[in-house]
Phi, psi and omega in degrees: 000312181254356185305316183296327178290313180297324179296327177295321182273348187306314179302322179289319180298320177300316178298316180295325177298316179295316182290333185290351177299326181261333182198148178303139183242145179231135178237124176277121181265162178274108183305320184300320178308313186283323180293325178291322185277334187261195182255027180086196185298334182299338181292339179080096185267023181232131179201170174219131177241128174259118175260113182233127180053041176079008181227165174284125186259002179224171182275120180237011186296342179281351182235105178302325180299314179292318180299317181291322177296314179300318180297314181296318179294316183291334180278348183267122184300316181296317180294321179297323176301314180296318180296327180287339181266333186219160174256141185227154168241120179245124182224154177236132177256178185290349177267011181061042174253120178269122181252130177244120184233131176278126181240085180269000000 
């Protein structure tokens, strides 16, 4: 449902993952993309994903948006390389700001 949207943002997310080693990064997403693809506000547009040791380290099954982002990142070879080198916290707030934070 959201995979095509996350794939559009993936190149930018990879850059932010690299940059987040020195400082937290924020990406403003297009709210309309997600509202068209989803089931409206009920889908829950707020989440946090912990990437630890190259894997998702927390339960995200309650958020399709988070599950699809994690899937898109894990399927990308370049992103997986970055995940294997560093631990990240990726979160989305209600203002559609995706925050990428390196948590070493």
